[in-house]
C-alpha positions in Angstrom: 80.0 121.9 -45.9 76.5 121.1 -44.8 73.1 122.8 -44.5 69.8 122.1 -42.8 66.9 121.4 -45.2 63.3 121.7 -43.8 60.6 120.4 -46.2 57.0 119.3 -46.1 55.9 115.9 -47.3 52.7 115.3 -49.3 50.6 115.1 -46.1 51.9 118.5 -44.9 54.2 117.2 -42.2 57.5 119.0 -42.0 60.8 117.1 -41.7 64.6 117.8 -41.5 67.4 116.6 -43.8 71.0 117.4 -43.2 72.5 117.8 -46.7 76.1 118.0 -47.9 77.1 120.8 -50.3 78.7 119.4 -53.4 81.9 121.3 -54.3 84.0 121.0 -57.4 87.3 122.7 -58.3 86.6 125.4 -60.9 88.0 128.7 -62.2 85.7 131.3 -60.8 87.4 134.6 -61.0 90.3 134.5 -63.6 93.2 135.1 -63.4 92.8 133.7 -59.8 93.5 130.0 -59.4 90.7 127.5 -59.4 88.7 127.2 -56.1 86.2 124.7 -54.7 82.7 126.0 -55.5 79.2 124.7 -55.6 76.7 125.1 -58.4 74.8 128.4 -58.5 71.3 128.4 -57.0 68.8 130.7 -58.6 67.6 133.6 -56.3 64.8 136.1 -56.6 65.7 138.4 -53.7 67.7 138.9 -50.5 66.8 140.5 -47.2 68.1 141.0 -43.7 66.1 139.8 -40.7 66.3 140.4 -37.0 64.4 138.5 -34.3 64.6 140.1 -30.9 65.9 138.0 -27.9 63.0 136.1 -26.4 61.0 136.0 -29.6 58.8 132.9 -29.8 56.5 132.6 -32.9 53.5 130.4 -33.5 53.9 127.5 -35.9 53.7 128.4 -39.6 54.9 127.4 -43.0 57.5 129.5 -44.8 55.9 132.0 -47.2 58.4 131.2 -50.0 61.4 128.8 -50.5 64.3 130.6 -49.0 67.7 130.0 -47.4 68.7 131.6 -44.1 72.3 132.3 -43.2 72.7 133.0 -39.5 75.0 135.9 -38.7 74.4 136.3 -34.9 72.4 134.8 -32.1 70.7 131.4 -32.2 67.2 129.9 -32.7 65.7 126.4 -32.1 63.5 125.4 -35.0 61.0 122.5 -34.5 59.6 120.7 -37.5 55.9 119.5 -37.2 57.2 116.0 -36.8 58.8 117.1 -33.5 62.5 117.1 -34.6 64.6 120.2 -33.9 67.7 121.9 -35.2 69.6 124.6 -33.4 70.7 127.3 -35.9 73.6 129.5 -34.9 76.3 131.7 -36.5 77.5 130.3 -39.8 74.7 127.8 -40.1 72.6 127.7 -43.3 68.9 126.7 -43.2 66.9 126.0 -46.4 63.2 126.5 -45.8 61.0 124.6 -48.2 58.0 123.8 -46.0 55.7 126.2 -48.0 52.6 124.1 -47.3 51.2 122.0 -44.4 51.8 122.4 -40.7 55.0 124.4 -40.9 57.6 124.9 -38.2 58.1 126.7 -34.9 61.0 129.1 -34.3 62.2 130.4 -30.9 65.2 132.6 -30.2 67.4 130.7 -27.7 70.3 133.2 -27.4 70.5 136.1 -25.0 71.4 138.2 -28.1 69.0 139.1 -31.0 69.1 136.6 -33.9 70.3 138.3 -37.1 70.5 136.7 -40.5 70.5 137.1 -44.3 67.7 135.4 -46.2 68.0 134.6 -49.9 64.7 133.8 -51.6 64.4 131.3 -54.3 62.0 130.9 -57.2 59.1 128.5 -56.8 59.6 125.3 -58.7 57.2 124.8 -61.7 
């Protein structure tokens, strides 16, 4: 399993990392058998979001660190360094570019883009 990680460096330039999810076999829901599972990530909230087909936003940083799970549709996200990722159903995008130049998002599908967003606490 992988996810797309968008972050801002000290100069405010946003960049992509493609990260692997570390899984380990653990007992999660006894008496069910052990399953492969990741570590728990702390969360502060969850919301659903829809971007209408054709939506094209100005460049901006994310307001909080959050993870987006695409349910339907597709977007192309461009980091301020010019690199892009296409996010579609089943993709996970972690947004951590809370400062600096930010990113640009454009709906590329004919359908609306629908997702779940899980917000994370700000690191101390």
